[in-house]
DOFI-350393 format. One record per residue (C-alpha): residue in three letters; x, y, z; residue number from 0. Coordinates in pm, whole numbers, plus 50000, padded with zeros to 5 digits. Each point is the difference from the previous one (the first is absolute). Example, Ala and Ser with C-alpha at 12.3 -4.5 7.8 and 13.67 -1.06 7.14 Angstrom:
! residues 2
<r->ALA east->51230 north->49550 up->50780 k->0>
<r->SER east->50137 north->50344 up->49934 k->1>
END
This chain:
! residues 109
<r->MET east->43840 north->06896 up->65377 k->0>
<r->LYS east->49634 north->50089 up->50088 k->1>
<r->GLY east->49840 north->50144 up->49675 k->2>
<r->THR east->50262 north->49906 up->49758 k->3>
<r->ASN east->49833 north->49774 up->49706 k->4>
<r->ILE east->50144 north->49893 up->49686 k->5>
<r->GLY east->49852 north->49836 up->49679 k->6>
<r->GLU east->50077 north->49690 up->49821 k->7>
<r->LEU east->50231 north->50208 up->49737 k->8>
<r->GLU east->50171 north->50179 up->50285 k->9>
<r->GLU east->50059 north->49688 up->50181 k->10>
<r->LEU east->50115 north->49800 up->49686 k->11>
<r->ILE east->50273 north->50287 up->49919 k->12>
<r->MET east->50094 north->50028 up->50362 k->13>
<r->LEU east->50066 north->49598 up->49991 k->14>
<r->THR east->50193 north->50049 up->49708 k->15>
<r->VAL east->50239 north->50287 up->50131 k->16>
<r->ALA east->50056 north->49772 up->50284 k->17>
<r->LEU east->50087 north->49707 up->49762 k->18>
<r->ILE east->50225 north->50191 up->49772 k->19>
<r->TYR east->50141 north->50259 up->50265 k->20>
<r->ASP east->50274 north->50157 up->49882 k->21>
<r->GLU east->49914 north->50002 up->49616 k->22>
<r->ALA east->49623 north->50117 up->50087 k->23>
<r->TYR east->49958 north->50291 up->49763 k->24>
<r->GLY east->49693 north->50028 up->49761 k->25>
<r->VAL east->50107 north->49798 up->49704 k->26>
<r->ALA east->50126 north->49709 up->50201 k->27>
<r->ILE east->49677 north->50029 up->50215 k->28>
<r->GLN east->49817 north->49958 up->49707 k->29>
<r->ASN east->50176 north->49729 up->49838 k->30>
<r->GLU east->50036 north->49783 up->50295 k->31>
<r->ILE east->49596 north->50039 up->50048 k->32>
<r->LYS east->49927 north->49893 up->49636 k->33>
<r->SER east->50287 north->49710 up->50037 k->34>
<r->ARG east->49824 north->49858 up->50324 k->35>
<r->CYS east->49645 north->50102 up->49996 k->36>
<r->ASN east->49926 north->50026 up->49606 k->37>
<r->ARG east->49873 north->50318 up->50066 k->38>
<r->SER east->50083 north->50320 up->49786 k->39>
<r->ILE east->50013 north->50358 up->50191 k->40>
<r->SER east->50079 north->50312 up->49828 k->41>
<r->ILE east->50313 north->50169 up->50120 k->42>
<r->SER east->49807 north->50293 up->50077 k->43>
<r->THR east->49745 north->49783 up->50239 k->44>
<r->VAL east->50326 north->49853 up->50183 k->45>
<r->HIS east->50164 north->50354 up->50044 k->46>
<r->ALA east->49656 north->50127 up->50134 k->47>
<r->THR east->49962 north->49725 up->50235 k->48>
<r->LEU east->50382 north->50050 up->50137 k->49>
<r->ALA east->49921 north->50370 up->50033 k->50>
<r->ARG east->49700 north->49939 up->50206 k->51>
<r->LEU east->50193 north->49727 up->50227 k->52>
<r->GLU east->50263 north->50239 up->50053 k->53>
<r->LYS east->49721 north->50262 up->50122 k->54>
<r->LYS east->49882 north->49751 up->50240 k->55>
<r->GLY east->50325 north->49897 up->50113 k->56>
<r->LEU east->50017 north->49654 up->49917 k->57>
<r->VAL east->50302 north->50042 up->49740 k->58>
<r->GLU east->50286 north->50239 up->49963 k->59>
<r->SER east->50209 north->50048 up->49713 k->60>
<r->ARG east->50351 north->50130 up->49895 k->61>
<r->TYR east->50152 north->50071 up->49666 k->62>
<r->ASP east->50293 north->49752 up->49919 k->63>
<r->GLY east->50160 north->49771 up->49728 k->64>
<r->ALA east->50088 north->50250 up->49725 k->65>
<r->THR east->50141 north->49807 up->49702 k->66>
<r->SER east->50138 north->50061 up->49671 k->67>
<r->SER east->49704 north->49827 up->49843 k->68>
<r->ARG east->49752 north->50195 up->50176 k->69>
<r->GLY east->50212 north->50331 up->49855 k->70>
<r->GLY east->50102 north->50083 up->50335 k->71>
<r->ARG east->49615 north->50011 up->50139 k->72>
<r->ARG east->49983 north->49847 up->50362 k->73>
<r->LYS east->49710 north->49768 up->50082 k->74>
<r->HIS east->49764 north->50131 up->50251 k->75>
<r->ILE east->50002 north->49695 up->50219 k->76>
<r->PHE east->49754 north->49896 up->50293 k->77>
<r->ARG east->50013 north->49810 up->50313 k->78>
<r->LEU east->49752 north->49877 up->50266 k->79>
<r->THR east->49997 north->50218 up->50318 k->80>
<r->LYS east->49970 north->49837 up->50330 k->81>
<r->SER east->49625 north->50109 up->49999 k->82>
<r->GLY east->49962 north->49847 up->49664 k->83>
<r->GLN east->50166 north->49678 up->50136 k->84>
<r->GLU east->49767 north->49990 up->50268 k->85>
<r->LEU east->49681 north->50075 up->49810 k->86>
<r->LEU east->50087 north->49741 up->49748 k->87>
<r->LEU east->50024 north->49726 up->50285 k->88>
<r->LEU east->49680 north->50108 up->50140 k->89>
<r->VAL east->49809 north->49973 up->49670 k->90>
<r->LYS east->50167 north->49627 up->49975 k->91>
<r->GLN east->49887 north->49921 up->50355 k->92>
<r->GLN east->49642 north->50148 up->49933 k->93>
<r->ARG east->49961 north->49771 up->49650 k->94>
<r->ASP east->50158 north->49707 up->50150 k->95>
<r->SER east->49743 north->50027 up->50295 k->96>
<r->ILE east->49731 north->50014 up->49731 k->97>
<r->TRP east->50129 north->49717 up->49783 k->98>
<r->ASP east->50051 north->49774 up->50316 k->99>
<r->ALA east->49615 north->50078 up->50102 k->100>
<r->ILE east->49859 north->49905 up->49663 k->101>
<r->PRO east->49799 north->49679 up->50090 k->102>
<r->GLY east->49972 north->49644 up->49812 k->103>
<r->ILE east->50243 north->50115 up->49727 k->104>
<r->ALA east->50344 north->49831 up->49989 k->105>
<r->PHE east->50272 north->50242 up->49889 k->106>
<r->GLU east->50347 north->49870 up->49944 k->107>
<r->SER east->50291 north->50238 up->50022 k->108>
END
């Protein structure tokens, strides 16, 4: 995975995709981030970030979930790829390593 870097927003969206799994479509991702992080992100930002992540091969998508309440329109649902899962694990390990190395500060989990 050399050369694959993600920014904070990409990481947050990938984590949310992993969290809500089969319900990971634009509005659901936007709502989950608002609920958990008290952070407002426009739907166009969510979609642009998902497109960027898909281009990098970190998420994949499908259309599914057409309902009458959506006028028969399907949802564009996203899921982490194996590469996306591996990258999130690597980012977590890197962050944990840095947190663990901070001297003189007691952090509680």
